[in-house]
C-alpha positions as CSV (number, residue, x, y, z in Angstrom):
1,X,77.7,214.9,124.6
2,X,79.7,216.8,127.4
3,X,78.1,215.8,130.1
4,X,78.8,212.5,129.1
5,X,81.9,210.4,131.6
6,X,82.5,208.8,128.2
7,X,85.1,209.9,126.0
8,X,83.2,210.9,122.6
9,X,85.4,212.2,119.9
10,X,84.7,213.3,116.4
11,X,86.9,212.5,113.5
12,X,87.2,212.5,109.5
13,X,87.7,209.4,107.7
14,X,91.0,210.5,107.6
15,X,91.7,210.0,111.2
16,X,91.9,214.0,111.8
17,X,90.2,214.8,115.5
18,X,87.2,217.3,114.7
19,X,85.5,217.3,118.4
20,X,86.6,216.4,122.0
21,X,84.4,216.1,125.1
22,X,84.9,216.8,128.4
23,X,84.7,213.0,129.3
24,X,87.8,212.8,126.5
25,X,89.8,215.4,128.2
26,X,89.2,213.2,131.8
27,X,90.4,210.0,129.6
28,X,93.6,210.9,127.9
29,X,94.5,214.3,129.7
30,X,94.6,215.9,126.5
31,X,92.6,219.5,126.3
32,X,90.2,219.8,123.1
33,X,92.5,222.8,121.5
34,X,95.7,220.2,122.0
35,X,93.8,217.6,119.7
36,X,91.3,219.5,117.7
37,X,92.6,219.6,113.9
38,X,95.6,216.1,114.7
39,X,96.1,213.1,114.0
40,X,95.8,211.0,117.1
41,X,98.8,209.7,117.2
42,X,97.4,206.4,118.7
43,X,96.1,208.7,121.7
44,X,92.4,206.9,121.2
45,X,93.1,203.5,119.3
46,X,96.8,202.3,118.6
47,X,97.9,204.0,115.3
48,X,98.4,200.7,113.5
49,X,94.5,199.4,114.4
50,X,92.7,203.3,113.7
51,X,93.0,202.9,109.7
52,X,91.2,199.3,109.7
53,X,88.6,200.6,111.8
54,X,88.1,203.8,109.9
55,X,87.7,202.1,106.5
56,X,85.2,199.5,107.7
57,X,83.0,202.6,109.0
58,X,83.6,204.6,105.8
59,X,81.8,201.5,104.2
60,X,78.7,202.1,106.9
61,X,80.0,199.5,109.5
62,X,79.4,200.1,113.2
63,X,82.1,198.8,115.4
64,X,81.4,197.9,118.8
65,X,82.6,197.4,121.8
66,X,86.2,197.3,120.4
67,X,88.6,196.8,123.5
68,X,92.0,198.2,122.7
69,X,94.7,200.5,124.5
70,X,94.9,204.3,124.4
71,X,98.0,206.7,125.4
72,X,97.1,209.2,127.9
73,X,99.3,212.6,127.8
74,X,101.2,211.7,130.5
75,X,102.1,208.5,128.7
76,X,100.4,206.1,130.9
77,X,98.4,203.3,128.9
78,X,94.5,202.8,129.4
79,X,92.2,199.9,128.6
80,X,89.1,201.0,126.6
81,X,86.1,199.6,125.1
82,X,85.7,202.1,121.9
83,X,82.5,201.5,120.2
84,X,82.9,203.6,116.2
85,X,79.9,204.5,114.2
86,X,79.9,206.4,111.0
87,X,78.7,210.1,111.1
88,X,76.5,210.9,107.7
89,X,75.7,214.3,106.3
90,X,72.7,215.9,105.0
91,X,72.6,213.5,101.9
92,X,73.6,210.6,103.6
93,X,77.1,210.2,102.4
94,X,79.2,209.3,105.4
95,X,82.0,211.9,106.3
96,X,83.2,210.9,109.6
97,X,83.0,208.7,112.5
98,X,82.3,209.1,115.9
99,X,84.4,207.1,118.6
100,X,82.7,206.2,122.4
101,X,85.5,205.0,124.4
102,X,84.8,203.9,128.0
103,X,87.7,203.2,130.4
104,X,87.4,199.7,131.6
105,X,90.8,199.8,133.7
106,X,89.3,198.9,136.5
107,X,87.4,195.8,134.9
108,X,90.6,194.2,133.3
109,X,92.4,194.5,137.0
110,X,89.2,192.7,138.0
111,X,89.4,190.2,135.7
112,X,93.1,189.8,136.2
113,X,92.4,189.3,140.0
114,X,90.4,186.8,139.3
115,X,92.8,184.7,137.7
116,X,95.2,185.0,139.8
117,X,93.1,184.0,142.7
118,X,91.8,180.7,140.9
119,X,94.9,180.0,139.7
120,X,95.9,179.9,143.6
121,X,92.8,177.5,144.6
122,X,93.9,175.7,142.3
123,X,97.5,175.5,143.4
124,X,96.4,174.9,147.1
125,X,94.0,172.4,146.6
126,X,97.0,170.2,144.7
127,X,98.8,171.3,147.8
128,X,96.4,169.6,150.1
129,X,95.9,166.4,147.8
130,X,99.7,166.0,147.8
131,X,100.2,166.2,151.4
132,X,97.4,163.5,151.6
133,X,98.9,161.1,149.3
134,X,102.6,161.9,150.8
135,X,101.4,161.5,154.7
136,X,101.3,157.4,154.7
137,X,104.4,156.3,152.9
138,X,106.1,159.4,155.0
139,X,104.9,157.8,158.5
140,X,106.1,153.9,157.0
141,X,109.3,155.6,156.2
142,X,109.6,157.4,159.4
143,X,108.5,154.0,161.7
144,X,110.7,151.7,159.7
145,X,113.6,153.6,160.5
146,X,113.3,153.9,163.8
147,X,113.0,150.4,164.2
148,X,116.4,150.3,162.3
149,X,117.5,152.9,164.7
150,X,117.2,150.1,167.5
151,X,119.1,147.7,165.8
152,X,122.4,149.4,164.4
153,X,125.9,150.3,165.8
154,X,126.7,153.4,166.6
155,X,127.8,154.6,163.2
156,X,124.3,153.4,161.6
157,X,122.4,155.4,164.0
158,X,124.2,158.6,163.0
159,X,122.8,157.8,159.8
160,X,119.4,157.1,160.9
161,X,119.2,159.9,162.7
162,X,120.2,162.1,159.6
163,X,117.8,160.1,157.6
164,X,114.8,160.8,160.6
165,X,116.1,164.5,160.5
166,X,115.0,164.8,156.9
167,X,112.1,163.2,157.1
168,X,111.1,165.6,159.9
169,X,111.8,168.4,157.6
170,X,109.3,166.8,155.5
171,X,106.9,166.0,157.6
172,X,106.8,170.0,158.6
173,X,106.0,171.0,154.8
174,X,103.3,168.0,154.3
175,X,101.8,169.7,157.5
176,X,101.9,172.8,156.2
177,X,100.9,171.6,153.3
178,X,97.7,170.0,154.7
179,X,96.3,173.4,156.1
180,X,96.5,175.1,152.5
181,X,92.8,174.5,152.0
182,X,91.5,177.9,151.5
183,X,93.0,181.2,150.2
184,X,91.8,184.5,150.3
185,X,93.4,187.3,148.2
186,X,92.8,190.7,148.0
187,X,93.5,193.3,145.7
188,X,96.2,194.9,148.4
189,X,97.6,191.4,148.8
190,X,101.6,191.8,148.1
191,X,102.9,188.6,148.8
192,X,102.0,184.8,148.2
193,X,100.9,182.6,151.2
194,X,104.0,181.0,152.5
195,X,103.4,177.5,151.4
196,X,102.8,178.3,148.1
197,X,106.1,180.5,147.3
198,X,108.0,177.8,146.0
199,X,111.6,180.2,146.3
200,X,110.8,180.3,150.0
201,X,109.6,176.8,151.0
202,X,112.9,175.5,148.7
203,X,114.9,178.1,151.2
204,X,113.4,176.8,154.1
205,X,114.0,173.5,153.5
206,X,117.9,173.9,152.2
207,X,120.3,171.8,154.0
208,X,122.8,174.1,152.7
209,X,120.9,177.3,154.1
210,X,120.4,175.8,157.4
211,X,124.4,175.1,157.7
212,X,125.3,179.1,156.7
């Protein structure tokens, strides 16, 4: 029990802590002296969940791999997987509960990072597909505008120049979109790729930003 990396905690059916191993000290930050004989106050399992779990254990049920959130002594929350089993006395009567808690914070963070990567890859695929669809009508619009410019008077050429300038900005955005075919993210990544940072892309393409 003392050599286990997991937190192993004994409790009465009322939730009073009766034993607290070294793994529990490392996980939650409290020494055994600080917690034995006391109600855990949401340290191991949130206070609103613990009575329900202990009631099931009192009926002889084993609660396996319950994922929940504990609170460390320093106030930090920690994701844990908890298994709660009944403790039986000499005559077989259930006299308490044994909690085995394992820190799954890193696993949760890895799962969240994986979901973010999947979302960004999906968005990148949409960006590349959209660029392909936009490219052909954009080229046609630029070609027709150039033809109109050749036949327009000075005032008309000023207007077509403005149109061509706007279309050129769109073409630059489409070119960047076509390059977004694969995204590699690491845990240390601090920012979105530029093409997927919608706020930054909007600022780059905004006429008001260019005039200031």
